[in-house]
C-alpha positions as CSV (number, residue, x, y, z in Angstrom):
1,M,252.8,-47.5,14.7
2,T,248.7,-48.0,13.2
3,F,246.6,-51.3,13.6
4,K,247.4,-52.2,9.2
5,S,251.7,-51.5,10.3
6,V,251.9,-53.7,13.4
7,T,249.4,-56.6,11.5
8,I,251.9,-56.4,8.5
9,T,255.2,-56.5,10.9
10,V,253.0,-59.8,13.3
11,A,252.6,-61.5,9.7
12,S,255.6,-61.4,8.4
13,L,257.1,-62.4,11.3
14,S,254.7,-65.3,11.8
15,V,255.8,-66.2,8.0
16,L,259.3,-66.2,8.6
17,F,259.3,-68.1,12.2
18,L,257.2,-70.8,10.0
19,G,259.7,-71.1,7.6
20,A,262.6,-71.9,9.5
21,C,261.1,-74.0,11.1
22,S,260.2,-75.8,8.4
23,S,264.1,-76.2,6.8
24,G,265.0,-78.9,8.8
25,N,265.3,-82.2,8.0
26,N,262.0,-83.6,7.0
27,Q,263.0,-87.3,7.4
28,A,263.9,-87.0,10.5
29,S,260.8,-86.0,11.7
30,S,259.3,-89.1,10.9
31,P,260.0,-91.5,13.5
32,S,260.3,-94.9,12.3
33,P,259.4,-97.9,14.9
34,A,262.9,-99.5,13.4
35,A,265.1,-96.3,14.7
36,T,265.9,-95.9,18.5
37,T,269.0,-94.2,20.9
38,A,271.6,-96.4,21.6
39,T,270.4,-95.3,24.5
40,E,267.2,-97.5,24.6
41,P,268.2,-101.2,24.5
42,K,266.2,-103.6,22.3
43,P,266.1,-106.6,24.0
44,S,269.1,-108.3,22.2
45,E,271.0,-105.2,23.0
46,S,272.7,-105.3,26.3
47,A,272.3,-102.0,27.9
48,A,275.3,-99.2,27.7
49,P,276.4,-96.4,29.4
50,A,275.3,-93.0,27.2
51,N,278.2,-91.9,27.9
52,T,279.5,-94.0,24.9
53,S,276.8,-93.9,22.9
54,K,276.6,-91.8,19.6
55,M,273.1,-91.6,17.4
56,A,273.4,-89.7,14.4
57,S,269.3,-89.6,14.1
58,D,269.2,-85.9,13.1
59,K,272.1,-85.7,10.9
60,V,271.6,-85.2,7.0
61,P,273.4,-87.6,5.5
62,S,276.7,-85.7,3.6
63,D,277.2,-85.8,0.2
64,E,280.9,-85.0,1.0
65,K,283.2,-87.6,-0.4
66,H,286.0,-87.0,2.7
67,G,287.3,-91.2,2.0
68,G,283.8,-92.0,1.2
69,Q,283.0,-94.7,-1.8
70,G,280.1,-92.8,-3.3
71,G,276.9,-93.6,-0.4
72,Q,275.0,-92.2,2.5
73,V,277.1,-90.3,4.6
74,V,276.7,-89.6,8.5
75,E,279.6,-88.9,10.0
76,V,279.2,-89.7,14.4
77,G,281.9,-88.6,16.0
78,D,285.4,-89.7,15.1
79,Y,283.5,-92.5,13.1
80,H,282.4,-92.6,9.7
81,L,279.0,-94.5,8.2
82,E,278.4,-94.8,4.8
83,L,276.2,-97.2,3.3
84,L,275.8,-98.6,-0.2
85,L,273.3,-100.4,-2.1
86,G,273.3,-102.8,-5.2
87,K,270.5,-104.9,-6.5
88,E,271.1,-108.5,-7.6
89,S,268.4,-111.1,-8.5
90,G,265.7,-110.9,-5.8
91,Q,268.6,-109.0,-3.2
92,T,270.0,-106.3,-2.4
93,H,273.1,-105.4,-1.7
94,M,274.6,-104.0,1.4
95,D,277.8,-102.9,2.3
96,V,278.7,-100.5,5.5
97,F,281.4,-99.1,6.3
98,L,282.4,-97.9,9.3
99,Q,286.1,-95.7,9.9
100,K,286.9,-94.1,12.4
101,G,289.5,-91.0,12.4
102,E,290.5,-88.4,9.5
103,K,291.7,-91.0,7.8
104,H,288.7,-92.9,7.3
105,E,290.8,-96.3,8.8
106,A,288.2,-99.8,8.6
107,V,287.1,-100.9,11.8
108,P,287.6,-104.4,11.8
109,N,286.0,-105.6,14.7
110,A,282.7,-104.2,15.9
111,T,279.3,-106.0,15.6
112,V,277.5,-104.8,13.3
113,K,273.6,-105.0,12.5
114,G,270.5,-103.4,10.6
115,Q,267.5,-102.8,10.9
116,I,265.1,-102.1,7.7
117,Q,261.7,-101.3,7.4
118,L,260.2,-102.2,4.0
119,P,257.9,-100.1,2.5
120,D,254.8,-102.9,3.6
121,G,256.0,-101.6,6.8
122,A,257.0,-105.1,7.5
123,Q,260.6,-105.3,10.1
124,K,264.0,-106.8,8.6
125,A,267.3,-107.9,11.3
126,L,269.9,-108.2,9.8
127,A,273.3,-109.1,10.8
128,F,276.4,-107.6,8.9
129,E,279.4,-109.5,8.2
130,Y,283.7,-108.0,7.4
131,D,284.8,-108.7,5.3
132,P,288.6,-107.7,5.3
133,A,289.8,-107.6,1.6
134,E,287.5,-104.9,0.7
135,K,287.4,-103.5,4.8
136,H,283.2,-103.2,5.0
137,Y,280.8,-104.9,6.7
138,T,278.3,-106.2,4.4
139,A,275.0,-108.1,4.6
140,K,272.1,-108.8,1.6
141,L,268.7,-107.7,2.2
142,P,266.0,-110.3,0.6
143,S,264.3,-107.5,-1.2
144,T,263.8,-105.7,-4.1
145,A,260.2,-104.5,-3.5
146,P,259.8,-101.1,-5.1
147,G,259.2,-98.4,-2.3
148,D,261.3,-96.7,0.5
149,Y,263.2,-98.4,3.1
150,K,264.5,-96.7,6.2
151,V,267.7,-97.8,7.4
152,V,269.5,-98.0,11.3
153,I,272.5,-99.4,11.2
154,L,273.5,-100.6,15.1
155,S,277.3,-100.8,15.8
156,D,279.1,-102.2,18.6
157,I,283.0,-100.9,19.0
158,K,284.2,-102.5,21.8
159,G,281.2,-101.0,24.0
160,E,281.0,-97.9,22.1
161,K,277.9,-97.8,20.1
162,V,278.0,-96.2,16.7
163,N,274.9,-95.5,15.0
164,G,273.2,-94.4,11.6
165,R,270.0,-94.1,10.2
166,F,269.9,-94.3,6.6
167,S,266.9,-94.3,3.6
168,F,266.7,-95.8,0.6
169,K,264.3,-95.5,-2.8
170,Q,264.0,-98.6,-5.4
């Protein structure tokens, strides 16, 4: 091969390599101070063995509606986490559907918390309450400030950690 052919081949392969590397989930590549894995407990959480923890930190929310309500969806093992949002006067209504199995049966006995990074970088922790009539967890975020929000949902189901990351813009 000539020098020119080798140079063209190397340049072509470099472009392909860079294109393949950049086609991943850009959202997951920007670390969020609010986001931690389930195996790195925060002071308010108890440590759980690594084999009972699941984190959907690198999954792209699915557009599929397999048992969904039309919100952002993250599948974590046997679990389906879905986040729905609604604006109310001066606050954002947040619904989290935590479901299990192919039939997406509601999981009513979990502890569900949210860690939200507001557009100004401030952190807000929320405790979600289960609504038995609607079969989902709900909380109200006292903010409707315009900008990007990052949300980490931390759920504990009888010692099993099922967590997911979401984001939204207002």
